Short mmCIF file of the C-alpha atoms (twelve columns), coordinates in Angstrom:
data_MODEL
# 
_entry.id   MODEL 
# 
loop_
_atom_site.group_PDB 
_atom_site.id 
_atom_site.type_symbol 
_atom_site.label_atom_id 
_atom_site.label_alt_id 
_atom_site.label_comp_id 
_atom_site.label_asym_id 
_atom_site.label_seq_id 
_atom_site.Cartn_x 
_atom_site.Cartn_y 
_atom_site.Cartn_z 
_atom_site.pdbx_PDB_model_num 
ATOM 1   C CA . MET A 1   15.319  26.920  -24.598 1 
ATOM 2   C CA . LYS A 2   12.402  26.728  -22.428 1 
ATOM 3   C CA . THR A 3   10.699  23.341  -22.910 1 
ATOM 4   C CA . SER A 4   7.201   24.704  -24.602 1 
ATOM 5   C CA . GLN A 5   3.370   22.630  -24.177 1 
ATOM 6   C CA . LYS A 6   3.647   23.149  -27.857 1 
ATOM 7   C CA . THR A 7   7.027   20.554  -27.874 1 
ATOM 8   C CA . LEU A 8   5.228   18.794  -24.710 1 
ATOM 9   C CA . ASN A 9   2.140   17.926  -26.689 1 
ATOM 10  C CA . PHE A 10  4.635   16.790  -30.104 1 
ATOM 11  C CA . CYS A 11  6.232   14.173  -27.459 1 
ATOM 12  C CA . ILE A 12  3.166   12.964  -26.307 1 
ATOM 13  C CA . ALA A 13  1.560   12.912  -29.821 1 
ATOM 14  C CA . LEU A 14  4.445   11.030  -30.943 1 
ATOM 15  C CA . THR A 15  4.278   8.301   -28.272 1 
ATOM 16  C CA . ILE A 16  0.593   7.718   -28.598 1 
ATOM 17  C CA . ALA A 17  1.091   7.361   -32.377 1 
ATOM 18  C CA . THR A 18  4.313   4.983   -31.496 1 
ATOM 19  C CA . CYS A 19  1.868   2.928   -29.572 1 
ATOM 20  C CA . SER A 20  -0.649  2.559   -31.872 1 
ATOM 21  C CA . THR A 21  1.700   1.538   -34.712 1 
ATOM 22  C CA . PHE A 22  3.181   -0.833  -32.682 1 
ATOM 23  C CA . ALA A 23  0.722   -2.349  -31.283 1 
ATOM 24  C CA . LEU A 24  -0.243  -3.884  -34.838 1 
ATOM 25  C CA . ALA A 25  3.220   -6.018  -34.634 1 
ATOM 26  C CA . ASP A 26  5.635   -7.583  -32.360 1 
ATOM 27  C CA . GLY A 27  8.891   -5.869  -31.971 1 
ATOM 28  C CA . LYS A 28  11.283  -3.396  -30.189 1 
ATOM 29  C CA . ALA A 29  12.768  -0.494  -31.287 1 
ATOM 30  C CA . ARG A 30  15.044  2.027   -29.498 1 
ATOM 31  C CA . PHE A 31  16.628  5.239   -31.307 1 
ATOM 32  C CA . HIS A 32  19.282  8.131   -29.734 1 
ATOM 33  C CA . ARG A 33  20.484  11.040  -31.557 1 
ATOM 34  C CA . LYS A 34  21.877  14.841  -30.949 1 
ATOM 35  C CA . ASN A 35  19.147  17.247  -31.832 1 
ATOM 36  C CA . PRO A 36  19.765  20.899  -33.284 1 
ATOM 37  C CA . ALA A 37  18.986  22.293  -29.854 1 
ATOM 38  C CA . GLY A 38  22.081  20.908  -28.482 1 
ATOM 39  C CA . GLY A 39  20.437  18.053  -26.451 1 
ATOM 40  C CA . VAL A 40  19.467  14.362  -27.085 1 
ATOM 41  C CA . THR A 41  16.371  13.009  -28.832 1 
ATOM 42  C CA . ALA A 42  16.244  9.275   -27.571 1 
ATOM 43  C CA . GLY A 43  13.322  7.101   -27.260 1 
ATOM 44  C CA . SER A 44  12.109  3.249   -27.360 1 
ATOM 45  C CA . MET A 45  8.863   1.833   -28.640 1 
ATOM 46  C CA . GLY A 46  7.646   -2.176  -28.434 1 
ATOM 47  C CA . ALA A 47  4.936   -4.619  -29.122 1 
ATOM 48  C CA . HIS A 48  3.843   -7.866  -27.626 1 
ATOM 49  C CA . THR A 49  1.165   -10.029 -29.050 1 
ATOM 50  C CA . GLY A 50  0.622   -12.922 -26.440 1 
ATOM 51  C CA . PRO A 51  -0.231  -16.794 -26.565 1 
ATOM 52  C CA . TYR A 52  -4.043  -16.172 -26.022 1 
ATOM 53  C CA . GLY A 53  -4.229  -12.691 -28.068 1 
ATOM 54  C CA . GLY A 54  -3.363  -10.207 -25.876 1 
ATOM 55  C CA . ARG A 55  -1.535  -7.375  -26.948 1 
ATOM 56  C CA . PHE A 56  0.350   -4.354  -25.405 1 
ATOM 57  C CA . GLY A 57  2.223   -1.143  -26.883 1 
ATOM 58  C CA . GLY A 58  4.384   0.901   -25.560 1 
ATOM 59  C CA . GLY A 59  6.952   3.857   -26.145 1 
ATOM 60  C CA . ARG A 60  8.670   6.310   -24.572 1 
ATOM 61  C CA . MET A 61  10.892  9.789   -25.405 1 
ATOM 62  C CA . ILE A 62  13.104  12.182  -24.255 1 
ATOM 63  C CA . VAL A 63  14.317  15.496  -25.581 1 
ATOM 64  C CA . THR A 64  16.545  17.462  -23.891 1 
ATOM 65  C CA . ASP A 65  18.298  21.039  -25.225 1 
ATOM 66  C CA . GLY A 66  22.241  20.559  -23.809 1 
ATOM 67  C CA . GLN A 67  21.117  23.398  -20.855 1 
ATOM 68  C CA . GLY A 68  19.313  21.879  -18.521 1 
ATOM 69  C CA . ASN A 69  15.780  21.776  -19.890 1 
ATOM 70  C CA . GLY A 70  13.973  18.752  -21.035 1 
ATOM 71  C CA . ALA A 71  10.959  16.768  -21.695 1 
ATOM 72  C CA . ALA A 72  10.425  12.977  -21.266 1 
ATOM 73  C CA . THR A 73  6.605   11.333  -22.603 1 
ATOM 74  C CA . SER A 74  5.529   7.862   -22.313 1 
ATOM 75  C CA . GLY A 75  2.349   5.750   -23.419 1 
ATOM 76  C CA . SER A 76  1.540   2.449   -23.392 1 
ATOM 77  C CA . ALA A 77  -2.213  0.508   -24.220 1 
ATOM 78  C CA . PHE A 78  -3.388  -3.102  -23.664 1 
ATOM 79  C CA . LYS A 79  -6.169  -5.336  -25.075 1 
ATOM 80  C CA . THR A 80  -6.989  -8.639  -23.216 1 
ATOM 81  C CA . PRO A 81  -8.185  -11.680 -25.273 1 
ATOM 82  C CA . SER A 82  -11.868 -11.032 -23.262 1 
ATOM 83  C CA . GLY A 83  -11.921 -7.458  -24.894 1 
ATOM 84  C CA . ALA A 84  -10.986 -5.238  -21.920 1 
ATOM 85  C CA . VAL A 85  -8.656  -1.971  -22.830 1 
ATOM 86  C CA . GLY A 86  -6.517  0.226   -21.328 1 
ATOM 87  C CA . ALA A 87  -4.185  3.024   -21.875 1 
ATOM 88  C CA . ARG A 88  -1.772  5.493   -20.204 1 
ATOM 89  C CA . ALA A 89  0.294   8.253   -21.001 1 
ATOM 90  C CA . GLY A 90  2.830   10.796  -18.807 1 
ATOM 91  C CA . ALA A 91  4.627   13.780  -19.621 1 
ATOM 92  C CA . THR A 92  6.995   15.468  -17.507 1 
ATOM 93  C CA . THR A 93  9.303   18.543  -18.285 1 
ATOM 94  C CA . ARG A 94  11.827  19.843  -16.369 1 
ATOM 95  C CA . SER A 95  13.571  23.404  -16.459 1 
ATOM 96  C CA . ALA A 96  17.255  24.190  -15.840 1 
ATOM 97  C CA . ASP A 97  15.656  26.502  -13.293 1 
ATOM 98  C CA . GLY A 98  14.222  23.479  -11.649 1 
ATOM 99  C CA . THR A 99  10.801  23.719  -12.480 1 
ATOM 100 C CA . ILE A 100 9.210   20.274  -12.704 1 
ATOM 101 C CA . GLN A 101 5.575   20.062  -14.324 1 
ATOM 102 C CA . HIS A 102 4.361   16.028  -14.219 1 
ATOM 103 C CA . LYS A 103 0.769   15.031  -16.134 1 
ATOM 104 C CA . SER A 104 -0.365  11.723  -16.394 1 
ATOM 105 C CA . GLY A 105 -3.462  9.788   -16.693 1 
ATOM 106 C CA . PHE A 106 -5.145  6.281   -17.656 1 
ATOM 107 C CA . GLY A 107 -8.197  4.680   -18.656 1 
ATOM 108 C CA . ILE A 108 -9.317  1.173   -18.519 1 
ATOM 109 C CA . ASN A 109 -12.556 -0.559  -19.663 1 
ATOM 110 C CA . GLY A 110 -13.584 -3.892  -19.386 1 
ATOM 111 C CA . ALA A 111 -16.678 -6.286  -18.686 1 
ATOM 112 C CA . LYS A 112 -16.675 -5.375  -15.006 1 
ATOM 113 C CA . GLY A 113 -16.362 -1.462  -15.346 1 
ATOM 114 C CA . SER A 114 -14.264 0.961   -16.016 1 
ATOM 115 C CA . ALA A 115 -11.861 3.430   -14.614 1 
ATOM 116 C CA . THR A 116 -10.109 6.695   -15.413 1 
ATOM 117 C CA . SER A 117 -7.708  8.940   -13.223 1 
ATOM 118 C CA . GLN A 118 -5.586  12.090  -14.224 1 
ATOM 119 C CA . GLY A 119 -3.019  14.089  -12.271 1 
ATOM 120 C CA . GLN A 120 -0.421  16.734  -12.117 1 
ATOM 121 C CA . THR A 121 2.562   17.727  -10.332 1 
ATOM 122 C CA . THR A 122 4.290   20.867  -10.318 1 
ATOM 123 C CA . VAL A 123 7.323   21.748  -8.282  1 
ATOM 124 C CA . SER A 124 8.656   25.131  -8.570  1 
ATOM 125 C CA . ALA A 125 12.404  26.292  -8.179  1 
ATOM 126 C CA . ASP A 126 11.778  27.287  -4.948  1 
ATOM 127 C CA . GLY A 127 10.874  23.273  -4.005  1 
ATOM 128 C CA . THR A 128 7.025   24.229  -3.293  1 
ATOM 129 C CA . VAL A 129 5.065   21.398  -4.585  1 
ATOM 130 C CA . ASN A 130 1.691   21.300  -6.049  1 
ATOM 131 C CA . GLN A 131 -0.147  18.127  -6.952  1 
ATOM 132 C CA . SER A 132 -3.598  16.881  -7.810  1 
ATOM 133 C CA . ARG A 133 -5.690  13.799  -8.921  1 
ATOM 134 C CA . ASN A 134 -9.005  13.085  -9.934  1 
ATOM 135 C CA . THR A 135 -10.360 9.601   -10.080 1 
ATOM 136 C CA . SER A 136 -13.608 8.053   -11.284 1 
ATOM 137 C CA . VAL A 137 -14.544 4.454   -11.248 1 
ATOM 138 C CA . HIS A 138 -17.576 2.373   -12.632 1 
ATOM 139 C CA . ASN A 139 -18.646 -1.169  -11.847 1 
ATOM 140 C CA . ALA A 140 -20.574 -2.465  -14.866 1 
ATOM 141 C CA . GLN A 141 -22.150 -5.472  -12.501 1 
ATOM 142 C CA . THR A 142 -24.128 -3.099  -9.708  1 
ATOM 143 C CA . GLY A 143 -24.020 0.758   -11.945 1 
ATOM 144 C CA . ASN A 144 -22.531 1.909   -8.723  1 
ATOM 145 C CA . SER A 145 -19.319 4.731   -9.382  1 
ATOM 146 C CA . TYR A 146 -17.025 6.400   -7.476  1 
ATOM 147 C CA . GLU A 147 -15.567 9.919   -7.781  1 
ATOM 148 C CA . GLY A 148 -12.281 10.915  -5.936  1 
ATOM 149 C CA . ASN A 149 -10.327 13.884  -5.612  1 
ATOM 150 C CA . THR A 150 -6.577  14.376  -3.787  1 
ATOM 151 C CA . SER A 151 -4.458  16.963  -3.676  1 
ATOM 152 C CA . TYR A 152 -1.191  18.205  -1.833  1 
ATOM 153 C CA . ASN A 153 0.636   21.603  -1.128  1 
ATOM 154 C CA . SER A 154 3.377   22.330  0.464   1 
ATOM 155 C CA . THR A 155 1.674   24.562  2.681   1 
ATOM 156 C CA . ASP A 156 -1.621  22.732  3.538   1 
ATOM 157 C CA . GLY A 157 -0.482  19.020  3.282   1 
ATOM 158 C CA . VAL A 158 -3.037  16.491  1.523   1 
ATOM 159 C CA . SER A 159 -6.965  16.853  1.206   1 
ATOM 160 C CA . HIS A 160 -9.104  14.064  -0.382  1 
ATOM 161 C CA . SER A 161 -12.700 14.192  -1.168  1 
ATOM 162 C CA . ALA A 162 -14.811 11.098  -2.083  1 
ATOM 163 C CA . THR A 163 -18.008 10.552  -3.437  1 
ATOM 164 C CA . CYS A 164 -20.410 6.964   -4.386  1 
ATOM 165 C CA . TYR A 165 -23.444 7.124   -6.282  1 
ATOM 166 C CA . ASP A 166 -25.993 4.319   -7.023  1 
ATOM 167 C CA . ALA A 167 -26.704 3.476   -10.615 1 
ATOM 168 C CA . ALA A 168 -29.908 5.691   -10.275 1 
ATOM 169 C CA . GLY A 169 -27.020 8.505   -9.735  1 
ATOM 170 C CA . SER A 170 -28.175 8.785   -5.972  1 
ATOM 171 C CA . VAL A 171 -25.105 9.668   -3.275  1 
ATOM 172 C CA . ILE A 172 -24.394 6.730   -1.275  1 
ATOM 173 C CA . THR A 173 -21.825 5.696   1.582   1 
ATOM 174 C CA . CYS A 174 -18.569 5.216   -0.178  1 
ATOM 175 C CA . PRO A 175 -17.673 0.799   0.924   1 
ATOM 176 C CA . SER A 176 -14.875 0.728   3.376   1 
ATOM 177 C CA . ARG A 177 -11.891 -1.545  2.578   1 
# 
């Protein structure tokens, strides 16, 4: 059994749905069972409400087929007492031939601004690595924003590009550290 995109999408949807459901009540749950493919399906989820009203929920799940193939997903979300919200999700598959694929991303939004980032990594059976990540950040106070792209591959190494914009959308010099 090669882990399909359909299986991966199902795992991601289940993890996110679990986070949404469990964000309503505090608690933890775990499960583990053999599945019809000859592997294991296991996961955990939980949620917590803080003393000042902040909330957090998260879950993770793994599915294997007993033949060296597997998929793992995780997701979490939070809301602060002041109304800031954020969520992240990630999924990884591994095939029996050693091929690995990973995708992940996050988004946050609050009074000071917002940020999103999505990335992926692929490792082929021969060990060749390709990675990329795109990140956007917006400062709500100044209106300035940042767009960054970073990539890596086994042949060429790392490349990075960054562009910053002012509130009017004009390109500006990105601040240094």
